[in-house]
C-alpha angles and dihedrals in degrees: 000000000000129000121188094332097313125124130218111237093241098051095077120091115244115269117265107236097173095260094104108111119226123205106260090204095058114130091241093056091048092052093048090051094047090051092052091054094043087053093054091044092055098041100077096045092044094050092045091051092049091048091051091046093053089045093050088048089053091046088056096043099047098028097239130125104213103070095077090058090047092048090053090052096048094041091050093045087051092052091052093049093052090043092054094043092050093044092051095043117109090234091062096050093062 
């Protein structure tokens, strides 16, 4: 019951102190977990492809043949670094 903008003491919901347990099998939690693993699964191939693509572009532009191999190595390394950082982050461990 409200009167002129005032609240009655019992009308407020209890404060959330982080102790409320959520169901770990809820569909939302399962989709979030699946998304995290899909993200990690696509990271290394995508980074490798982008590195190769940039290297191949440099090969065509500069007339060399070694940039696509370098792009593969740099892209794969970047993918692994991102993979490890994401897997070690606190957000991923939840």
